[in-house]
Steps between C-alpha positions, in 0.01 A plus 500: 500500500459732801443539870237744619475654846388810683147405605455654847252227597662158449157333499389716205751489212317790328513734800663838476524842662180630340664701221678444169803674352528658155698288254861595429584296192847543349749334265640261762470128430337238717797271555576249775528675837303813402257631763185673384151597603211258465180615333157379396465417126392776258148365458425584867755783523480731195720758677771228523562603863749311716386335822563712810717243679541180300815434300661221302853363465575327170650151514568500124506748213143603416509733197120497455485717815719775345308827487215345702621521861694757702855384577653649812790277594716197451626219723866578565617243759400148604285470186564125491266472801206586274503151347432347845185700575184291519131588496393612846844624607487840669742793490646546847737784416564718198743783445479755222805706411477817292796562273573869452 
C-alpha cells in the first residue's frame, strides 16, 4: 500500500528528530502518489500528532487514511519508479518543489 521513509537513523526505523508536528487534516483524499506524514496510532498518540520526519508515499488509493494523516504533497514525475522500490532500498536524493 505505501512506502515509508524519513528515519534519520537507518538502523532504527522508528527514529526521528525528537519532536512531533501538530496534525493538519483536510478534505484531500489518500490516492496513489499522495505524500503524507507518518504517525503513531491513536491508542498511543491521542493528540494524533504527525511524526517529526517520517513520511509515506501511497502506492495505491487508501481511503481509510482520509482525515487521519496530514497530506503535504503528491508525486508528480517518475511515479512509475515507485513500483520498483524494495524493502531496504534507501533514498539517495529527493527534491521538493513548492508550487505558489
